[in-house]
N, C-alpha and C positions, 0 to 999 in steps of 0.2 A: 258204320258208326266207329269213330276213332276215339280212343281214350289214352291218357298218359297215366302210368303208374310210377310214382316216385316215392322215396322215403329217405329218412336219415340225412336231410339237408343240413341240419345242425347250424342254421343261420345264427349269427351273432355269437359264435364260439369265441372264447377269449383269445385263443391262439398264442398265449404268452408263455407256454411251457418251454419252447425251444426258440422263440423269436423275441427280438427286441420289441418295444412298444410300437415303434414306427412300422416295422415289418408286420406285426400282428394286425395293426389297423389296415394295412394294405391287403393282407390275406382275407380279412373279414369282408372287405369291399369286393374282393374277387369272388368269394362264395356267393354274395348277393348278386353279383353280375351273372354268375352261372345260372342262378334261379331265373333271372330276367331273360336270359338267352333261351332257357327252356320254354318260357311263356311265349316268346316270339316264335319259336318253332311250333308251338301249339296253334298260334294264329295262322301261320302259313299252311299247316296241315288240316285246318278246319276241325280241330279236336273238339269233341262235344263235352268231355268231362276230364277232370284231373283227379286222380286218386292219390291222396297223400297219406301213406301208411305209417305215420308216426315220426316223431323227432324232427318236426319242421324247424324247431328252434333248439338251442343247445342248453339253455339255462332258464331259470325262473325269472330273472330280471332282464327284460328285453329292451334294447335301446329303441328310442323313437324312430331312428332311421330304419331299423329292420321292421318294426311294426307298420310303419307307414308304407314301406315298399310292398309288403305282402298284402296289406289292405288295398292298396292302389291296384295291384295286379288282379285281385279278385273283383273289386267293385267296378272296374272299368271294362270288365268282360261279362256283362249280364247274360249273354247267351251261352256262356260256358259254365258248367256246374262243377263246383269244387267239393269233393268229399274228403273231409279232414278227420282222421282218427288219431287221437292224442297218443303219443309215446311216452316212455318213462322220463324223457327230458323236457317234455312240454308242460306248459301251464294251461289251465282251463280256458282262460280268456286272454287273447292277445290283441284285441281290437284297440286302436288308439282311443284316448279319452274322448268321450262325447260321441263316438261313432256307434251306430247300430249294426247288428250282424247283417251283412248283405243277404238278400233272398237266395242268391245262388251259392251260398256257403252252407253245406250240410254237415252236421256234426253227429257224433256218436256218443254213447254213454256206457254204463256198466251193465246194461241189458242189451240184447240183440235189437238193433234198429235196421230196418230195411227201407230202401228207396228204389223207386222205379225210374229208370233212365230209358226212355223210348223215343223212337222216331219212326219214319215211314218204313224203315228197313227192318227193325227188330225191337224186341223188348228185353231189356236187361234189368235184373234185380241185383242191387248192390247192398250187401248186408255186412254189418260190422259190430264189434263190441270191444271195449277197452278193458284189458285184463287187469285184475286186481286180486288181492288175497281172498276176497269174499266170493268171487265168481269163477276163478280159473279152473276149478275142478268140475264145473258144471256146464261150461260153455258148449262142449260138443253135444251133450245130451239134449240141450235146450235149443239147438239149431234145427229149424224146420224150413225146408226149401221145396218149392214147386219144381218138379223135374221137367216141366214143360217150358220153363223159363231158361234164359241164359243167366247163370248164377255166378256172380263174383262175390267173394267173401274177403273182407279186409281184417287183418289182425297184426298186432305188433308184438313180436316175441321171438324167442329162440326155438327153432324147429327141434322136435324130439319125437321118438316113436310113441312114448307114453307121457301122460300127464305126471307132473311132479307134485307131491304133497306139500313141499316146503318152498316151491318156487312159483311165483305167480306168472312170470313172463315166459311161459313155455307153451308152444303150439303143439298139441298132441296129434301128430299126423295120423296115427292108427285110428283114433276116434273120429277123425274127420272124413275118412274114406267111406265111400258108398253113400254120402249125404246128398249127392247131386250137384257138387261144386264143379264148375267149369274152369275157374281160375281163382286160386288162392293168392291174393295180393298181400305180401308180407313186408314188414319192415323190422329192423333191428340189426341185421347182419350187413356190414358195410361193403361187402363184395357181391358182385352179381352171381346169382345162382338160380337155375331153373331145372326142376326135376318133375317126374311123373308123380302125381298124387294117387290116382287109381285109373281104372279103364276109361273114365270119362274126363278127368281134369288133370291139371298140373298146378304146381305151386312155384312161386318166384319171389326172390329178393332182387330188386333192381340195383342195390348198392347205393352208396351215397353219390351225389352228383360228381364230386371230385374228392380225392383223398386229402386229408388235412395233415398227414404226416407219413413218414416212411413205414410206419407200422400198419397202415391200412392197405392190405394187399388186394390183388385181384382186379377185375374189371369194374369200372364205375360208370354211372350215367343214369338213364331212366329207360322205361319200357314203353313202346308205342303199341297199343292193342288195337286190333281192328276186327269188327264183326261184320261178316258179309251178308248178302241177301238170304243165304241159306242158314244163317245164324251160326256159322262156324267161326270160331275165334282163332286168330293168329297173332303173333307178336314178333317184334324185332327189338333188339337192345340198341339204344342210341348212345 
């Protein structure tokens, strides 16, 4: 089973800080084109699901062009499941006016939500929660996973060893160790990073699809995950 993990696409970013209005419009179109190329890659690779770990969009007011492009990408791929966890830049509802949420778009909230993604090869459980001031100190303790499953956990925030009392967007790695996580799919950091979480799993930031300025260092792109017949998970950064 193949999955894509992406995050921090920041579609519809204004791009006007260092660019003229015309160049900003061009760069916005290029970011959207990168998203569409990722979806074409997903088609070619027969990807079963796409994990969007936050900041799909860049601002609260989303243009009709960006809304329609994302809706079209999802609604025209009914056999591909999209797991969308809202980041700090995202709005709750991005659907175009009059459009219902497609059945293949799975959302998360401020309590843990788990979905089963299964085929004849394996059974995955994808769990996620959107961090906020009210829940960030409790997320690790409230996470319960079946160790017999292949467990993917989605979060959007800055990695740290410990939870922070005054910062909601912190992913407390120490508290998540030993929970039975195979892959911690993160968003928020714009450069690619993959590290060991514990003896069982690892955590990963895929980075944004492409940098929006010279201040966004490191590798960029998305991650292709594959789970084989023995339910072993491997990944490559694209």
